[in-house]
N, C-alpha and C positions, 0 to 999 in steps of 0.2 A: 613465419607468420602467414596466415591465410589471407587476412584482410584487416583493415581498420576503418572505423566509421567515426567521423568528426561531428560533434555537436557544437552548439554555440557557446558553451560554458563548461564548467567543471562537471564531473560525474562522480557522485559519492553513493549513488544508488547501486545496489547489486542487481545484475540482470536476472530475469526470469525467462525460462525457455518453455514454449508450448510443445504439445505432442507433435506438431508438424515442423518443429525446429525454429519457429519464429522467436526472435529474441526481443524482449521488452526491457527498456531501461529509461530511468528518469534522468534529467539533466538540470543544471543550474540555469539554463536558458528558459526555464519554465515549461518544458515540454517532456512528454513521455513519447518515446520513439518505438516503433515496431520495425525491426530490421530482419530481412530474410537471411536464411542460413549462409548465403553467399556474400553477405555484407551490404546488400542493397537496401535503400530506404523503401519501406512499404507505406507507412503513414506516421503522422505525429498528431498529438493532442496537446493543445496549449492550456496552461492553467494561469492563475494570476501571479504566482511567484515560483521560486525554484522548487524542484522535486528532489528531496533527499531520501524519501521513503522508497524502499525497494518494492516492486510490484509482486503481487501474488496472483495466481491464475486459478479460477474456480473450475469445477468439473465440467461446466458448460462452456468453458473458454473465456468467460468474462475476466477482464484484467482489473484488479483492484489496487489502488495506491492512494497515498496521501500527498498533500502539497503544503508548502509553507504559507499558502493563501487561506489557510484554516478550513479547507474543504477536503473531504475524502471522496474519491471518484470511482465509478464503475464504468468501464468502457468495453464495448463488444470487440470481438477479434478482428472486425473490419474497421475499427477506429471510431465508431459512433458512440457518443456519450449516452449511457443508459440512465444514469442518475448521479447526483452529487449530494453530499450530506455535509452541512455546516457545523463545525465545532467552534469552541471559543478561542482557539489559538492554533499555531502551526502544528503540522503533523509530520514528525520525523520518523516515528515508529512505523515499522513495516507490518502489514497485516498477516494474520493467520486465519485459516478457514477450517471450521470443524466439519465433521462428516455429515451434518445436517445443512451445510451451506451458510451457517452464521459466520460473519466476518468480524474479527476482533482487531482492535488497534488502540493505541494510546495517543494522547495529544498533550501539547504544552499547557493546556488549560487544566491539567491534573486529572482529567477523567479518562477512564478506560471504557471503551465503547464496544457494544455488541450490536451489529447491524444485520437486519434480515436481508436475504438475497435481493429483494425488491427495493432496498434502500431506506426502509423504515427503521427507526430505533427500536431494538428489542429491549435493551436496558443499558444503563451506564453506572459506573462505580467511581466514586471520588476518592483519589489518593491525596496525600499531603503535599504534593509538588508536581511539577511538570514530568511528563513521561516521554523519554527518548527511546527507551528500550522496546524491543519487539516481543510479542507474546509467543509462548510455546504451549502446545496442548499435548497432554499425555494420553495413553491408551484408554483410560477411564473417563476422559473428557475434562479433567481438571486443567484449568488455564493458569499459567504462571506469567506474571508480569512484574518487572522492577520499576521503581519510581525514584525520582531524585530526592524523595523524602527519606531515603535510606532503608526502605522496606521492600522485600520481595513478597508479593501477594500470590496466594493460591486460591483460585475462585472456582466454584462449582461444586 
């Protein structure tokens, strides 16, 4: 083992690793952590509830993630909040980013969201139930998302 880093609660978020080796991970203690490649704390961003969504990193280094506080967040690589976007319920779904920088994720409110890089809603799509799953995007730009309504949706 090279190192270990302790947070204040459970970790169900998968880590994301930036081009410079910084590791980003959410925790049940309501924080997203930035950890250096040698395991040292860089910074943390607090949200209103636990973070189970795994972060995604945009081409410009922006870190995107959801929280159980009903907000989706964009944070700069130095830990500054760029924007937050309110949904109707918790966000467990991890984001996917397309080649144009649109960010996609689902929420327990049953909506699948497409957010512009500046934090504005591009569009949303209503499913028949909460969304826990994370989207995938194929080469032609079709987005796939599953919902608790028993359907897999292909959008685009």
